[in-house]
N, C-alpha and C positions, 0 to 999 in steps of 0.2 A: 642470378644468385647475387644477393647483396654483398657489397664489399665492406670489410671491417675497417673502421677508422681508428687511428690511435687516439686514446684519451689524453687530453691536455691536463697536466696536473694543476690542481687549484692553487692559487697563490695564497700564502698566509697573510692575514691582515697585519699591517705594521701599526703598532700602537706607540705613540710618542711617550717618552718618560714623563713629560709634563702632564699628560693625562692620567698616568698611573700614580703619580706622587700623592695627590690628596687621598686616594684610596689606601695607599700604603701607610700614610700617616694615621688615618682613621683606624685601620686594622691594628696598628701598633699600639695606639692609645686604648682601644677596646681590649686588646690582650693584656695590657698593663693593669687595667681596671679589674678584669677577671682574675688575674694573678694576685692582685692585692686582696680581693675579697676571699679568695680561696686560701691564700697563704698568711695574710697578716691581720685580717679583720678579727676582732675580739682578742687582740694581743696588745703589744706596747703601743701600736699606732692605730688603735681602734677609732673608728669614726662613729659607729652606731652603738648605742647602749644595749645591754641585755645580751641574750644568747641566741636570738632568732637567726641571724645570719650564720652564726657558728653551726647551728643545727641544720640549716639548708645545705651547707657545703661541707659537712662533716666527713662524709665518705670520700669526697673529692680530695680533701686534705690528705687522707691516708693513701689514695691512689697516686697522688703526686709526690708523696714522700714527706709531707709536712707533719711534724708531731703536733698534736693538739691537746694532749692530756698531760 
């Protein structure tokens, strides 16, 4: 009869903060750009002319609580 052996728990990989920092900065900048286009574009700080971006993110503005009318 085979004997049961105890399973050795797998060790979690250790990721240094210095490896995560560039990804964290990139993610924060990307989130800021998305937040700008959803919340502020076609307003006082508009970067693009016209209403194209406004129409693209119109429903997202309402979901996030931004007034746009």
